[in-house]
LUMKE-607538 format. One record per atom (N, C-alpha, C): x, y, z; residue in one letter. Coordinates in steps of 0.05 Angstrom, whole numbers, plus 5000, padded with zeros to 4 digits. Example, Ala and Ser with C-alpha at 12.3 -4.5 7.8 and 13.67 -1.06 7.14 Angstrom:
526448865156A;524649105156A;526449345156A;525749555142S;527349795143S;525850015157S;
% end
This chain:
501749755000M;499650014999M;501750265000M;504450225001E;506050475000E;506050584967E;505850464949L;506050584924L;504550804922L;501750804924P;500851074921P;501451284935P;502551244964T;503251514979T;506451594964T;507351434954M;510351504941M;509751664911M;507651574903R;506851684879R;505652004877R;504852054898K;503252314902K;504852554904K;507652584908P;509152804905P;510352814882P;510452584868F;511652574839F;509252724817F;506552604827I;504452724808I;504053024814I;503953074841C;503953344846C;506353544833C;508553404827W;510553584820W;510353624788W;509253394777V;508653374745V;506453634741V;504053564758F;502053784751F;503054064759F;504354104776L;505754414783L;507354524759L;508854324752S;510654454725S;509154484701S;506654304694F;505254374672F;503854664676F;502754674700V;501454964707V;503455184699V;505555124709V;507655374704V;508355414675V;508755174664F;509055174627F;507055274622F;505055224627A;502055344617A;502155644618A;502955774641Q;502956014642Q;504956244629Q;507656114629V;509556224614V;509356244582V;507756024570S;507856044545S;504656044537S;504956214512N;501956264502N;501456064484N;503255874473G;502555714452G;505255614440G;504855354427F;507155254414F;506855154388F;508955114370Y;508155044344Y;510054784337Y;508854564328L;510154314328L;509254194300L;510854144281P;514054064280P;515054284263P;517254354254G;518654504236G;520854554253G;522854674236T;525454744248T;525154984269T;526755024281Y;527455264304Y;527055514289Y;525955684293M;524655924280M;527656114277M;528656224260H;530956414257H;529656644253H;530256874264T;528957174259T;532057294252T;531557434232Y;534157644223Y;533557924222Y;536058064231S;535758374232S;536258484205S;535658784202N;535658884179N;539258894174N;539458824142G;541758804134G;544258514146G;542958354156E;543758104168E;544457894143E;546957804140S;547057594120S;545957374115S;544957274099I;543257014099I;544656894071I;545856614076N;546856434048N;544656214046N;544256224018A;542556004009A;544355764007A;543055524009K;544155294004K;543155073975K;544454953964V;543554803946V;543854513948V;541754333942N;541354043944N;542153943917N;541753683912S;543153543883S;540753673868S;542253653842L;540453663820L;538553393813L;535953453807T;534053263803T;533053253777T;531653063766S;530053033744S;527652853747S;525152913735I;523652653734I;523652503705I;525652563689E;526452423669E;528252233673E;530252283691T;531951993695T;532251893725T;531252043742E;531051993768E;534351953783E;535952073773L;538752023774L;539652313793L;540052343815P;540652603827P;543752603824P;544852873816F;547752943815F;548053183831F;550753163838S;551453403853S;551153693838S;550653873855Y;550354143843Y;552954223826Y;555454163838Y;557854283830Y;559154093811Y;557353913799S;558753723775S;558253863752S;556654103754L;556454293731L;557854593739L;558854693719P;560854933725P;559155203736P;558155183760Y;556855373775Y;559255483791Y;558255713798C;560355913815C;560555793843C;562555853847Q;563055733881Q;563355913902Q;562955813923P;562956063945P;565756133953P;565656373963P;568956463967P;570156273987P;569656154010G;570455984026G;570755754020G;569855663997G;570055393986G;567755253993G;566955003982I;564454823984I;564854674011I;562654734023K;562354594049K;559554454049K;560154164054K;557754024063K;555954064083K;553854034085S;551954084108S;551553804123S;551353824148A;551253524163A;548353354153A;548353174145E;546353044133E;545452754150E;542752764157N;542152524169N;541552214153N;541452034163L;541151764146L;539151754126L;536551884131G;534451904111G;535552064085G;536552284087E;538152474068E;539952374049E;542152194061L;543952064046L;542851834028L;540551664044L;539451414030L;537851644001L;536951794009M;535351913988M;536352053968M;539252033968G;541152203950G;541152483955G;540852583981D;540652853981D;544152933986D;544653203972Q;547353273976Q;547153593984Q;546953654002I;547053984012I;548954084013I;549754273996D;552454474001D;551754744004D;553954874009N;553455214013N;553355283983N;552655543978S;552855653953S;553255913954S;554255963930A;555556313929A;553256523933A;550456433930Y;548356653933Y;547956763961Y;548656973965R;548157123994R;546257353989R;544657324007F;542457534014F;542957714039F;542357924041R;542358144058R;539458214069R;538458154092M;535558194100M;534658494094M;532458494077N;531658734066N;532858884052N;534958834044V;536758954019V;535958893996V;534459023980N;534158983947N;536359043935N;537758863917E;540258913901E;540358723876E;541958773859T;542658623839T;545758593839T;546858303835L;549258303844L;550558143821L;553258183818Y;554657973803Y;555857733816Y;556357463800L;557157253814L;560357243807L;560157113781C;562757043772C;562157033742C;564556953726T;564756903699T;566056663693T;565356433678T;567256173681T;568956203660T;570856053663S;572456023640S;571855933612S;572755893596P;571855823574P;570755573574P;568755493564L;567655213569L;568754983551L;569454803562N;571054553547N;568454393533N;569854193519E;567653973508E;566353813526E;567353743547H;566053603572H;564253733586H;564553953592E;563154203606E;560254203589E;561254283563V;558754333542V;556454083543V;558253843533K;556453583533K;554353553560K;555653613585L;554453553609L;552153743617L;552754003604L;550754213606L;548154163589L;548954103567K;546853983545K;545153763556K;546353573566Q;544853333572Q;543653373598Q;544253563621R;542753613640R;540553773635R;540953963612T;538654153601T;536553973592T;537153813574R;535353653557R;534153453572R;535353373595D;534053143611D;531953303635D;531653573634L;530353683651L;530553723679L;533253743682Y;534553743710Y;533854053719Y;532753983751Q;532754253762Q;534454263784Q;535154513795V;536654613814V;534454693836V;535654523858N;534154553883N;535854763907N;534854993905M;535955153923M;533955203953M;535655263972I;534355243995I;535155494019I;533655684021L;533855914038L;532255884067L;533455884088D;532555834114D;530855604113D;531655364099N;530155084100N;528055114086N;527655304068L;525455324047L;526255254022L;524655084006P;525455063977P;525055273961P;526655293941V;525955533923V;523155513910V;521655653903M;518855593890M;519155763862M;517955643842R;517155843818R;514255743808R;513255903789Y;510655873779Y;510955883750Y;509555723733T;509455743705T;506055693697T;505555833674S;502955793665S;502955583643S;501355443645Q;500555213623Q;497455243617Q;497255253591N;494655263580N;492255403600N;493955633607G;491755793629G;491955733656G;493455543662V;493655403689V;495955483704V;496155603725K;498455663745K;499255433758K;501955343748I;503355103760I;505855183774I;504955033798Q;507455113816Q;509854863819Q;512454973817W;514154773815W;516554843843W;517654643849T;519954733869T;522654653853T;524554873855G;526754863838G;526555023812G;528755043802F;528255173775F;530655043752F;529755033730P;531254903708P;534354973704P;536154763698V;538954863690V;538754993668V;537054973646G;536955083627G;534355073610G;534955143589Y;532455143566Y;532755093541Y;531054903527T;531554793500T;528754873489T;529255063466P;526655093450P;525254843433P;523354833428S;521754623419S;523154543389S;524354683372D;525754573354D;528154453358D;529154523381G;531954383392G;534254483377G;533954683366S;536154823350S;538754893368S;538854933392A;540655043407A;539555023436A;541455033459D;540755003485D;541955173504D;540355303519Y;541055593532Y;541255523564Y;543555603577I;543055643607I;541855813621I;540955803645I;539555993662I;541756103680I;542256343672N;544856453689N;543856733702N;541656813704H;540857053718H;538156973736H;537756973761L;535856923781L;534657163796L;532257183788R;530657433801R;529057263828R;530057323846F;529057213875F;527257423891F;524357353900T;523157463919T;523357293942T;523657443962V;524157353991V;522257504007V;520057304017F;517557424029F;518257414061F;517657644074V;519357674103V;516457714120V;516157634146H;514357704162H;515857854193H;514958084199E;515858184217E;515158074248E;517257944264Y;516757834287Y;517457974314Y;515357994331E;516458214352E;516458074379E;517057834377G;517257684403G;515157724426G;512557574423R;510657614438R;509857374460R;512157254466G;512157014487G;511656744472G;511256744453V;510956474437V;512956254440V;512656054449E;514955784452E;514855704427E;517155624416I;517055554387I;518955274395I;518055024393I;518954764397I;519554664366I;522354604356G;522654524335G;523654214333G;523154134311T;523853834307T;525453804282T;526253974279G;527553974246G;530453904251G;532153984222E;534453894222E;536454104242E;535454324254E;537454524260E;536854414291E;535654234302G;534854164326G;532854274347G;532254234368M;530154284386M;531054574401M;529254764402G;530455004412G;527455124425G;527655334445I;525455464453I;526155764453I;524255924444I;524656234452I;522856274479I;524856374499S;523356404516S;522756734522S;521356824549E;520657084551E;523457254554E;525457104561A;528557284566A;529457334536A;528657204517D;530457234491D;528357334473D;526257514482K;524457694468K;525657844443K;527758034458K;529058234445K;530758074426K;532457874434K;534057764415K;532757644389K;529957554393A;528757424375A;527157594355A;526757894363S;525458034348S;526958104322S;525358134300G;526358174275G;525058064253G;525757944231Y;524857844209Y;524857594207Y;522657404201E;522757144191E;522157134165E;522956894151I;522856844120I;520356684121I;518656724103V;516256574102V;515656494070V;517356564055G;516456494027G;519456514009G;519956373989F;522456403976F;521656323946F;521456583929H;520456503898H;523056583882H;523056493858V;525456513838V;523956543810V;524656703790V;523856743764V;526656693748V;527656473739P;530356413720P;530356533698P;532256663688C;532756773660C;535256693643C;535756713622S;537956703611S;538456923593S;540657023598I;541757283592I;544357283579I;544957333555K;547757373543K;549257613553K;551057603566Y;552957863583Y;555157833558Y;556458073561D;559658093545D;561358033570D;562457763568P;564357693587P;566857853596P;567258013572E;570258173580E;569158393600E;566558523591A;565858753610A;565158653634A;563558393635M;563058303668M;565358203679M;567358133666K;569558043685K;571058253697K;570958493690K;571658693702K;570758713736K;568058593737H;567458583768H;568258423784H;568058433811K;568958273836K;566058123840K;566257903854M;564157763865M;562557933888M;559957903881Y;557858093898Y;558258423894Y;559158483870D;559458763863D;556458813852D;555459043852G;553059123845G;552659193819G;550859133802I;550859143774I;547559333769I;547159413751S;544759523744S;542859293741S;540459353748S;537859113741S;537259073711S;536658833705V;536658803679V;533458623679V;532858613655S;530158473647S;530858213638S;528758023641C;528957733627C;528157793598C;530157723579P;529357753552P;527257593542P;525957603518N;524457503508N;525457333483N;527757473469E;528257393444E;530857143448E;531256963435L;532656763438L;535556843434L;535857033414D;538657173411D;539957283430D;538357363447K;539157493470K;539757283496K;538857003493Y;539456813511Y;542656733510Y;543756633536Q;546356503536Q;546556253523Q;547456203506V;547655933493V;549555733503V;549155533502I;551155343514I;552955263491I;555855273488K;557655203463K;560155233477K;562455113462E;565155103469E;566155343467E;567955423487Q;569255633489Q;567855903494Q;565255863504E;563556053509E;563956093541E;564256373546R;564856453578R;562256553591R;560656443609I;558756473624I;557856643644I;556856863642S;557057033666S;554456953687S;554456963710F;552556933729F;551657143745F;548957243750T;548257433762T;545957373777T;544657523799Y;542857523806Y;541657773819Y;538657813825E;537658013839E;535457873860E;535158053881V;533557993900V;532058213913V;529458173918E;527358323928E;525658193951E;525958313974F;524858263999F;521658423998F;519358284003V;516758374003V;515658294034V;514158474045K;513458364070K;510958264068K;510158004085S;508057864080S;506157844110S;503357804108D;502657754128D;502557414142D;503657274115I;504057004129I;506056934150I;504956824170R;506456724194R;508556504192R;510656544207W;512656254206W;510756024207W;509055974219P;508055704222P;506855544202P;505955834186S;504455724159S;505755754135S;508655784137R;509855804115R;510255564093R;509655314105W;510155104092W;507355064076W;505055234081D;502255144071D;502455174038D;504355364028A;504255363999A;505355213986A;507155003997Y;508754783991Y;506954573991Y;504754534009L;503254314012L;499954324004L;499854503983K;497154593970K;496554283956K;493954143959M;493553933947M;492254003924M;493353943899E;491953933877E;489453743871E;487653873865G;484753603860G;483853533890G;483853663908S;483353533936S;480253493935S;478953573918R;476153513917R;476053223905R;477053133885V;477252913875V;478752683897V;480352793910H;482452593931H;480252553951H;478652763965W;476352693984W;474652473977W;473252523951F;470952353939F;472652113932F;474752083924S;475651803919S;476151583939S;477051773960I;477751633985I;475051553999I;473551714003L;470351664016L;469251414000L;469251423974N;467951283956N;468950963963N;471950983964S;472850693970S;472450614002S;472550784018L;471650714044L;468850554044L;467050704034M;464350594036M;464250354024M;464950323999V;465150093981V;465749843999V;468649914005I;469749684020I;468249614042I;468049774063V;466349714083V;464349574079V;462349654059F;459949584054F;459949234043F;461949244024L;462648914018L;463648724041L;465548844055A;466348694077A;464648614101A;462548834100G;460448784125G;458848574113G;457948584086I;456648314075I;457148034074I;460448044075V;461747774076V;461647744103V;462047844119F;462747784149F;460147694159F;457547804154V;455147774164V;454247444156V;454747424129I;454747154111I;456246954127I;458547034130F;460146794139F;460146704169F;459046974182L;458046864215L;455746724216L;453946814201R;451346624200R;451546294188R;453546274168T;454346014157T;455545844179T;457545964195V;458845804213V;457845774240V;455745934249R;454145904269R;452345654267R;451245664240R;449545444232R;450545184236R;453045184219D;454244934224D;455144794251D;456244994267L;456544954292L;454144814312L;451845004309T;449644924321T;448544654314T;448444634289R;447244384282R;449044134289R;451944144287Y;454043964297Y;453843904326Y;453544124341E;453144064373E;450843984381E;448943974370E;445843894375E;445043624373E;447743464356L;447343184356L;448643034376L;447442834375D;448942634399D;451642534382D;453242344398K;455542224387K;455042054367K;452841874369E;453041704345E;451641854322E;450142054324A;449342204301A;451642394289A;453242434305Q;455742614294Q;457642404276Q;457642214289A;459241994270A;458041924247A;455341874244Q;453741854218Q;453942124200Q;453942294214M;453942624197M;456642614188M;458742534200N;461842594189N;461942384162N;460442164161E;460541974143E;458742014118E;457042224123E;455042244105E;456042524089E;456442684104L;456442994099L;459843054093L;459843264075S;462643334068S;463143654082S;465643764082G;466144014095G;468044054113G;468244304127W;470144264144W;470844144166W;468843974175K;469043774197K;470543584192K;470643474170L;472243244160L;475043274159L;475943534161V;478943564157V;479843584191V;478343504212V;479343584239V;482043444248V;482543244233G;485043034243G;487543204220G;486843384209D;488943454187D;489743804184D;487643894198V;487244184193V;489744294210V;490844174227F;493744304244F;496044144232F;496144024214R;498843824205R;500844114192R;503144024200E;505044254188E;505344224168E;505444554156P;505744594126P;508244534117P;508144534089D;510544574072D;512244844081D;515144744081C;516545044083C;516145194110C;515445014131S;514545114156S;516545354169S;519045284164T;521245484177T;520845744159T;520445764128L;520645964116L;517746144127L;515645994127L;513146124136L;513446274164L;514546124186C;514946294211C;516946534205C;519046494190V;520446744187V;519546974169V;517246914147M;515747124139M;513747224153M;512847074173V;510347214187V;512047404207V;514347344214G;515647464238G;516547764224G;517847744203D;518547954185D;516548124181D;513748024176G;511748194167G;510648314190G;510848264215V;509548364238V;511848624237V;514748604235Q;516548754234Q;515049024221Q;515348954198I;514749164177I;511349314182I;509949124188L;507049304194L;507449444216L;508749344237G;509249544261G;510949764252G;512849804235M;514250024231M;512650194214M;511150084191A;509050264176A;507350414195A;506150204211G;503750334227G;504250544246G;506850524264V;507750744282V;508950974264V;510250934243T;510851144228T;508651314219T;506651194207I;504451324197I;502751504217I;502651374244V;501251514265V;502751764271V;505551734275F;507351974278F;506952164256F;507252124230A;506652264212A;503952424212A;501952264222A;499252374220A;498652564240A;500152534265L;500452694284L;501852994283L;503552974259G;505153214250G;507353234259G;508852964269F;511352964281F;513552924260F;513352894233M;514752874210M;514153044191M;515053284195S;514953514175S;516353504147S;515153554130P;517253614103P;519153804106P;518753924130A;521554134132A;523853964146A;523553814153S;525653604163S;526453434145S;528253464128R;529053264107R;530053014116R;528952784104G;530052544110G;529352404141G;527252574153M;526452464178M;524552234178M;523152214156L;520951964155L;522951704146L;524951774127L;525851504128L;528051434148L;529251644165T;531051554186T;528851464206T;526551554213G;524951454231G;524051184229G;523351114203M;522350854193M;525150644197M;527450694194I;529650564192I;529950484227I;529750674240I;529650654272I;527650494279I;525450504272L;523250364284L;523650074275L;524850024248Y;524949764238Y;526949574259Y;528949724260L;531349634279L;530049534309L;528649714322I;527749674345I;525649414345I;524249414326L;522149214324L;522948954321L;525648934313G;526648624307G;525648494334G;525648584353I;524648404381I;521948284373I;520548464362A;517648294351A;517948094332A;519848114315A;520247964291A;521047724307A;523147724318G;524147464333G;521947314345G;520347444369Y;517647344383Y;516347214368Y;515747334349V;513147174335V;513846934320V;516446974307S;517546774293S;518046484308S;519146554332V;519746364349V;517346244359V;515346374369R;512846324377R;511746114363R;511046214330L;510146074314L;511045824305L;513945814307W;515245564309W;514745324331W;514345464354R;514045334375R;511445184372R;509245334361I;506445244362I;506544994340I;508445034315I;507844834293I;509644594300I;511544614316K;514144414322K;513344284346K;512144434367G;511744324390G;514344304406G;516344444400T;518544504414T;520844724409T;521744824425T;523545034423T;526444984411T;526844764405E;528944694392E;529444774367E;531644984361G;532245114336G;531545364335G;530845514357W;529445744362W;531845954351W;533945924354R;536546074350R;536646134318R;536245914305S;536745904277S;534246054263S;531846024275I;529346184267I;529846464275I;530546564295S;531146824300S;533546884280S;535546844276W;537846884255W;536146934226W;534646724221S;533246744193S;531647004191S;530147054214A;528547284217A;529447554213A;532247464226A;533347794223A;534647864201A;535147574179C;536747654157C;534747634134C;532147564141F;531147504110F;530147764089F;528847904103F;528148164091F;530348354086F;532048394105P;534048614104P;536348474084P;536448224082G;537948074064G;536748154031G;534148134028I;533248133999I;533548453993I;533248624015A;533348904013A;536348964001A;538348824017F;540848874017F;542048833985F;541248603975I;541548483949I;540248703925I;537748753924I;536848933910I;537749213910I;538949323930L;540149573933L;542449623931L;544349353927T;546949363920T;546349333891T;544649143875V;545249203844V;544449513838V;542549613850L;541649873841L;543750073848L;545250013867N;547550213878N;549450173856N;550449983844F;552549913823F;551750083799F;549050073795I;547950283775I;548450563777I;548050653801L;548150883809L;551451013812L;552850803817W;556150873821W;556950933790W;556250713772H;557150793741H;556551033734H;553551103744S;552651393730S;553651583744S;555551533765N;556551753782N;554451963795N;552151883807S;549752003816S;550152013845S;549252243855T;549252293885T;547752113901T;545851953885G;544151743898G;545251513905G;547651423893A;549251213909A;550251263937A;549250973949I;550450963977I;553351033980I;554451163998P;557551153998P;558350924009P;560950794013I;561850574024I;561350584055I;561950844059S;561950864091S;559450854105S;557050924082L;554650864096L;553850624094L;555050464077Y;554450144073Y;555349994108Y;557850094111F;559049974136F;557350064161F;556150344156E;554250404178E;551450214180E;550550204159L;548150054154L;548349764163L;550949634161F;551549374165F;552249404197F;552949584210F;553149584240F;550649594249F;549249754239L;545849754251L;544749494246L;544949384229W;543549094219W;544748914243W;547448904249F;548248664257F;548648764292F;548848974296C;549449054322C;546949124338C;544849214321I;542349274335I;540149074333I;539349074307S;537148934294S;537748614302S;539648504295V;540248234297V;540548164327V;541548284348P;541348154378P;538348264386P;537448464377L;534148504385L;532448314376L;532748214357T;531247944341T;531947674364T;534547664366L;535047454384L;534247474412L;533947684425I;532447734444I;529447674449I;528247784424G;525447714417G;525047364416G;526847274400G;526646994399G;526846854420G;528946904444F;528946824469F;526146854486F;524947064482M;522247164497M;520446964486M;520746914454G;518346764448G;518846464457G;521046364466T;520946094479T;519546054501T;519846354520K;518946294545K;515746394549K;514646444525G;511946544524G;510046294529G;507346354533E;505546094537E;505445944512E;505645714522S;505245534494S;502245494489S;501545494460I;498645504448I;498745194444I;496645084451E;496444774440E;494044794420E;494244594402Y;492244574384Y;489544404398Y;487044464389P;484844364405P;484344124398P;485243984373V;484843714365V;487443584358V;487243324357R;490043174348R;490243114318R;492443104309T;492843064283T;493542794273T;492142684254N;492442394243N;495342394236N;495842114236Q;498442034227Q;498742004199Q;496741924184I;496141914158I;494842164147I;495842324126P;494342534119P;491542494099P;489342604100R;487242594085R;487642674060R;486542484043E;486442574010E;484642814005E;485942973990I;484643243980I;483343173960I;480843163960P;478943153927P;479643293915P;479243213889A;480243343866A;478643593854A;479343813845R;477544043843R;477944133814R;475744263803K;475444303773K;477644553766K;478644753787Y;479844963780Y;482244923798Y;484345073798P;486945093819P;485345263839P;486045173863S;485545363885S;487445623885S;489445573875W;491845853876W;490046093855W;488246003839L;486846253825L;485146453843L;484146293860L;482046333877L;484046583899L;486146453907V;487946593925V;488346863911V;489646833889L;490747023873L;488247273865L;486147183864G;483547373858G;483247503880G;483647363907A;482847503931A;483947753938A;486547783922G;488148053930G;486448343914G;484848283899T;483748553886T;482548693907T;480748523924L;479748723947L;481448863960L;483348783973P;485348933990P;486249193975P;486949113944F;487549303924F;485949523924F;483449443926G;481449663922G;481349903940G;482149803962T;482550063988T;485550143983T;487250073971L;490050163968L;490650373943L;489450293921F;490550393900F;490050703894F;488850803909I;488151113907I;490951243915I;490851193944E;493351253960E;496351233946E;496050973936L;498250853919L;499651083898L;496851173883F;497851363868F;498751603874F;497851713891F;499251993907F;501751883925F;502851693932I;504951603942I;507251573922I;506351473896L;508151373874L;508851723863L;506851853864S;507352113849S;509152313868S;509052263891S;510752413917S;513752343906S;514252073906I;516451943902I;517651993877I;516651923855W;517651973823W;517652263817W;515352443819L;514752653808L;515652863826L;516952833849G;518253073864G;515953243882G;513553133886R;511653293897R;511653173935R;510853373944F;510753343976F;508353123981F;508552973994Y;506452784006Y;505952844035Y;504152934042Y;503352964072Y;500452894083Y;498752754067V;496252674073V;496152454093V;497652394111F;497752214128F;495952094141F;493552294147G;491252254162G;489852054143G;489452124113F;488851964090F;489451624095F;491951674098L;493551444092L;493451234123L;492951394142L;492251224163L;489751024167L;487851194157V;485051114154V;485150854136V;486650884112V;486650664093V;488850444105V;490250444115L;492050274131L;489750084148L;488550264169L;486950074186L;484249944166L;483650044145L;481549914130L;482649694114L;485549734106L;486949504092L;487349284111L;487849324133I;488049104155I;486048984155I;483349134165V;480748964166V;480148804145V;480648924116V;479948754093V;481648524086V;484448564092C;486148334093C;485248064110C;484748164134A;483947964158A;481047814150A;479548004134E;476647804124E;477047714106E;478447764083V;478847604058V;480047324061V;482647344084S;483747134086S;482146914101S;480646984121V;478746864137V;476846714120V;475546904101V;473246744083V;475246564064V;477246604052L;478246444036L;479246134050L;479646174074T;481045964086T;478345754098T;476445874102Y;473445754110Y;472445604085Y;473245794059M;471945604029M;474045414028M;476645414031H;478545214029H;477744934049H;477044984073L;477044764092L;473944614088L;471844774072C;469244694069C;469444474042C;471444564026V;471744334008V;473844124013V;474444094038E;476743884049E;479243974043E;479944174039D;483144214031D;483844334057D;485344174071W;486344234097W;488944394096W;490644454071R;493144544073R;492144934066R;491744984088W;490745294086W;492845444095W;495045384109W;497145554116W;498445744099W;499545684073W;500945834056W;498146004044W;495845834036K;493745954024K;492946244037K;492546224067A;491346414084A;493946664084A;496246574078F;498546764079F;498046974054F;498046824025Y;497646924001Y;494947023993Y;492846974009A;490447044004A;490047354005A;491047464026S;491847774032S;494447864021S;496547714020G;498847784013G;498947803983G;496947693966S;497147683935S;496448013929S;495848183947V;495348463937V;498248583927V;500248453936A;503248563928A;503148543896A;501948263887L;502448263859L;500848483841L;498848583853Y;497048773837Y;498349053846Y;499649113869V;501449333874V;503649353849V;504849123850F;507549133826F;506349183796F;504449073792L;502349083762L;502049373759L;501349503784Y;500149723780Y;502449983780Y;504949883790S;507050063790S;508050053765S;508149803748I;508649813716I;506749993703I;504649963709N;502450093697N;503050443699N;503750493722Y;504750763729Y;507150843715Y;508750683709L;511050743691L;510650803664L;508650643655V;508350663628V;506550903615V;504350933636F;502051183626F;503051373643F;503851423667D;504351653683D;507551723681D;509051603685L;512451663675L;512951613647L;511551723629Q;512551723602Q;514451883596Q;515352093613S;517652223612S;520452093620S;520051853637L;522851693644L;523951573623L;526351663623S;527651593595S;530151393608S;531151253589G;533351063588G;532550773606G;534250573602P;533950323617P;535050343646P;536950523650V;537950593679V;535550683694V;534050853686S;532250963701S;529750743707S;529250633685A;526950453686A;528250213707A;530450123707T;531049913725T;531449993753T;531950243756L;531850363787L;528650363794L;527050443780Y;524250463785Y;523550173791Y;523849973775L;522849733776L;523749593802L;526549673807G;528049503832G;526349613857G;526349903859Y;524950023883Y;521849883890Y;520649903864S;517349803860S;517649523874S;519649323860L;519549073869L;520449043905L;521549203913L;522249203943L;519949303959L;518549493949M;516149593959M;513849373958M;513749213936A;511648993934A;512548773957A;514848693957I;515948483977I;514848544005I;515348854013A;515448924038A;511648884045A;510348974027I;507548994025I;506648694026I;507348494010M;506548194014M;507348114038M;509848174054L;509948074072L;507848164105L;507648444097S;505848504123S;502948444113S;501848424092T;498848374086T;498448074092T;500547914082G;500647634085G;500347574116G;502147734131T;501747694163T;499147694172T;498347944170I;495448004172I;493747784172I;493647674142G;491747484135G;492047194155G;494647144155F;495446894164F;494846894195F;495147104208L;494647084239L;491647104240L;490347224228M;487547224233M;486146944224M;487346864205S;486246584196S;487046364220S;489946324222F;490246144249F;488446214272F;487946484279Y;486046504305Y;483846384301Y;482646464276F;480046344272F;479546044264F;481445914254V;481745614251V;481745474285V;483645604298H;483445524327H;481445564334H;480145764339Y;477245794348Y;475245644339Y;475045594310L;473245434301L;473145124309L;475345044308F;475644744316F;475844704350F;476544924363S;476044924397S;473044854399S;471545004387S;468844944385S;467344674380S;468944504369V;467644234361V;468544054381V;466043894389K;466543684411K;467643434399K;470343424407I;472043154392I;473142984417I;472742744415D;473442544436D;476642574435D;
% end
């Protein structure tokens, strides 16, 4: 009885701290980077990320092209694990702004372009590569008009190629517009979760925090032909007269050998009513939101309606069978077993060990690990803890969660192994297999793709040092946790079969059509809940769009779990009714077959929506990553169906009176 008494001071202290915190702060913003305020004239340096293209999907370093370099040399920004795996390479740039100072500046003039530089510039221009510039953690944005529709883009092109393809022109003049909001320090507490760490602006820092915050960063790219001899007289950051973007091609800066290119830029600061917590809203505008809403709601209603009908019919059928069977006496039951067919006749074979039982245990364990990682990640993202402002945070969080959930993979794998084998012997081998199965597949696929990226000199290639880091995380964190989970699985409460298994397997009656056709067809129902969100996810990955509707994704995930469970249970019951007791793998693939449709849809997306994707290298990368995604979906959805079917079969035959 001492525990409640000991807890009272602690609870009072927590409550008092909460009250004090609530008094000193008027509110907080979560997530995003720590807000930075600038005073008039304060220097602001822009950063540059890797060059990207929706045509090739191969990122390259910004300084692989002959751009102006900063005076102090190129310095790489600290990058997290997710940024490195996504191919981000953030460097400092020569572009320097001064808060609220409108100016037009000269940067540099290149030496005469050689053949290699010309070839590279032309190739990057024709492959539609974009320069991704960052100011105060905001990506640069530009607007274009197409068929009277205003289109929003992040980044600006390396160059411009007219429709006749007669020549290529480089973008060498940038007109920046920086939107700022005056901040006066009103006691607002800012909690940051972004790349600059966590920070709080307290009452004591009001004066220091007062200033201007950057809430928008736009650019208008231009190509202007300068006189290199006249421009060479200037020094970096010298002021020049303002220039207008020309409309005639003969005034553009052409890309050709021995040409010297001068780079300039101008910046204008504009005051805005947009506040710092809302500055990402412009990037996260969801185009076609009405279609998105109606599509999602339509899918939810249709799937819930169909699943409800199937579930009600299924419950009535099983309950009728059980009621009829239990109302009979023993002699009548024996006579009924001789005369009737159905799931009751496989009572002595339903728990017979399946083929490749070791592989089944490993796949179910890995499926639990992947499903747990996806579920927790989506929940945190839906709550707003994984903002687009924090580059790489989503992927980093997924990897950390996957490593930690190795303990769940080991536990489930060994626990299922104990149920099937009736012994704990060999649990270490099962745990090792669970720790290496899916990571091994991912390692093989990523290594093949990495060799392709290395050969292309892309920044998307994983460096050797990162390979060693991933191996360290795998063997020093994931494997030990999986072994710990496996050991816990040996100590868990044993689950006994409700019926005995006969020594001689029962012959399965011949069927008019293969049962696997029904199993593969069952994947269409879970796919119906997934394919709409899959389109938006693929678009965010391959078309450079921001994906942030994690609330929708969470609803779809929950619905997918329910549908996978119901579909697998119904398919298992149908197989048992035709005296097919080999339900283990069919229960797994009844819901896991949705991965086949996901992969086929990915191919369809490649052919019809990524028509601009060019070259066998880009297509190979796309198919490799799509295959890895499909395998992960197969393991997770198959695990849902199998575990639900096992529970159903165990419950069903526990309800039957067997001597």
